[in-house]
C-alpha positions in Angstrom: 0.2 -0.3 0.4 1.3 3.2 -1.0 0.1 6.8 0.3 1.0 9.7 -2.2 -0.3 13.4 -2.9 -2.6 13.0 -6.2 -1.6 14.5 -9.4 -4.2 15.6 -11.9 -3.2 12.7 -14.2 -4.7 10.5 -11.7 -8.2 11.9 -12.8 -9.3 9.2 -14.8 -8.6 6.7 -11.7 -9.9 9.0 -9.4 -13.5 9.2 -11.6 -13.5 5.6 -11.5 -13.7 5.8 -7.5 -16.2 8.6 -7.6 -18.5 7.1 -10.2 -19.4 4.6 -7.7 -21.0 7.4 -5.8 -22.7 9.6 -8.7 -25.6 7.9 -8.5 -26.0 7.9 -4.5 -27.1 10.6 -2.4 -23.4 10.5 -0.7 -22.3 13.2 -3.5 -24.4 16.0 -5.0 -23.3 15.8 -8.1 -26.0 14.9 -10.3 -23.5 13.8 -13.3 -19.9 12.6 -13.5 -17.6 15.3 -14.4 -15.1 15.0 -17.1 -11.7 14.1 -17.0 -10.5 17.4 -17.6 -12.6 19.1 -14.9 -11.5 16.7 -12.5 -8.7 17.1 -13.5 -8.9 21.0 -12.8 -10.5 20.3 -9.7 -7.4 18.4 -8.3 -5.0 21.4 -9.7 -7.1 23.8 -7.6 -7.3 22.2 -4.3 -3.6 21.4 -4.5 -2.9 25.3 -4.9 -3.2 25.3 -1.5 -4.6 22.0 0.3 -3.4 18.1 0.1 -5.1 16.0 -2.1 -4.3 12.1 -1.1 -4.7 8.9 -2.7 -4.3 5.4 -1.5 -2.8 3.3 -4.1 -2.1 -0.5 -4.0 -0.3 -2.2 -6.8 -0.8 0.5 -9.0 -4.6 1.0 -8.8 -6.2 3.7 -7.0 -8.3 2.3 -3.6 -9.7 5.9 -2.6 -8.5 9.3 -2.0 -8.9 11.9 0.5 -8.4 15.8 0.4 -9.4 18.9 2.2 -10.3 22.4 0.4 -12.1 25.8 1.8 -14.8 26.4 4.4 -16.5 29.1 3.5 -15.4 31.9 1.4 -14.2 35.3 4.1 -11.0 36.0 5.3 -12.2 35.1 8.5 -12.4 31.2 7.9 -9.1 30.7 6.7 -8.1 28.6 9.2 -11.1 25.9 8.5 -11.5 23.3 5.7 -13.6 21.1 5.1 -12.9 17.5 4.2 -13.5 14.5 1.5 -13.1 11.3 1.1 -13.9 8.6 -1.2 -13.5 5.0 -1.1 -13.4 2.0 -4.0 -16.3 -0.1 -2.7 -13.9 -3.1 -2.8 -11.8 -1.1 -0.6 -14.2 -0.7 2.0 -13.9 -2.4 6.2 -9.8 -2.1 5.8 -9.5 1.7 7.4 -8.1 3.4 4.4 -10.6 6.2 4.8 -9.4 6.1 8.7 -5.4 6.4 7.8 -6.3 8.7 4.8 -8.1 11.1 7.1 -5.7 10.7 10.1 -2.9 11.6 7.4 -5.0 14.6 5.6 -5.6 15.9 9.5 -2.2 15.7 10.6 -1.3 18.0 7.0 -3.5 20.3 7.8 -2.5 20.8 11.8 0.6 21.6 10.3 -0.4 23.8 7.6 -2.0 26.1 10.6 -5.1 25.1 10.2 -7.6 25.1 13.3 -10.7 23.7 12.3 -11.9 20.3 10.0 -15.3 20.3 8.9 -16.8 16.8 7.6 -20.2 17.5 6.0 -22.3 14.2 5.8 -25.1 13.6 4.0 -27.6 12.3 6.5 -28.1 9.1 7.2 -24.8 7.8 6.3 -23.8 5.9 9.4 -20.0 4.6 8.3 -19.2 8.6 7.3 -20.8 9.4 10.4 -18.6 6.7 12.5 -15.6 7.9 10.7 -15.9 11.1 11.6 -16.6 10.3 15.1 -14.1 7.7 15.9 -11.7 10.4 14.7 -12.9 13.1 17.1 -15.2 14.9 14.9 -18.0 16.2 16.9 -21.7 16.8 15.5 -22.0 20.4 15.3 -25.4 20.9 13.4 -27.1 19.8 10.5 -28.5 21.6 7.3 -32.1 19.7 7.0 -33.5 19.2 3.6 -30.5 21.1 2.2 -30.1 19.0 -1.5 -32.4 17.6 -3.5 -31.4 14.2 -5.3 -32.8 11.0 -6.5 -36.2 12.0 -5.9 -36.5 13.8 -2.7 -34.8 16.0 -0.1 -32.1 15.3 1.9 -30.4 16.9 5.2 -26.3 17.6 5.8 -24.9 16.6 9.3 -21.9 18.9 9.7 -18.9 17.3 12.2 -16.0 19.8 13.2 -12.6 18.9 14.9 -10.3 21.5 15.9 -6.9 21.2 15.3 -4.2 23.0 17.5 -5.0 26.0 19.4 -7.5 28.7 18.8 -4.5 31.6 20.0 -5.2 34.9 19.9 -2.9 35.7 17.2 -3.1 33.3 14.7 -0.6 33.0 11.7 -2.3 32.5 8.0 -2.2 29.0 7.1 0.6 28.1 4.9 -0.2 26.3 1.2 0.7 22.7 1.5 3.1 22.6 -1.3 5.3 24.5 0.8 5.2 22.0 3.5 8.9 20.4 3.7 8.8 17.5 1.4 10.2 15.1 4.3 7.4 15.7 6.3 4.8 14.8 3.8 6.6 11.9 3.0 6.7 10.6 6.9 2.9 11.8 6.9 2.0 9.0 4.3 4.3 7.1 5.2 3.3 6.4 8.5 -0.2 6.5 7.3 0.2 3.6 4.3 1.3 1.0 7.2 
């Protein structure tokens, strides 16, 4: 098993994982994005945040990434997380390991709060967040329309580091030391 940073060239393989969820309520996309659009998403996220993949024998089994949570400047210390696993890889702890690595990298960047947005009900994702120390902080009731019905989304939050009174702006993922990132990913892979 190898954990590494995603590249835009991974878009097709990541889309194959994402395609397993496109007709479910887990994602609120209605249609599968094109390879080019997905590569653009990866590129955009990597400008500031981590985008990680779990790969085994050349096959991507899952991925996790962070992105900005809300747009105003005062929210810059927050990040929203997502994780997707190939259904054949479920139950192996990959989601937990990807999330832990993502959280460690975000904390090193200076992110202070991580958020998970989960379509409810989704017991596996809810358990993942609670197991990793997230707290359920609220629900957007009937917030998304998909597959002929309205769906609520639960919001989970985990504090990373301290909330001191003179916070420095978070730094971009791409500025973290390569050896630190490699160590986090190596540890998560095993």
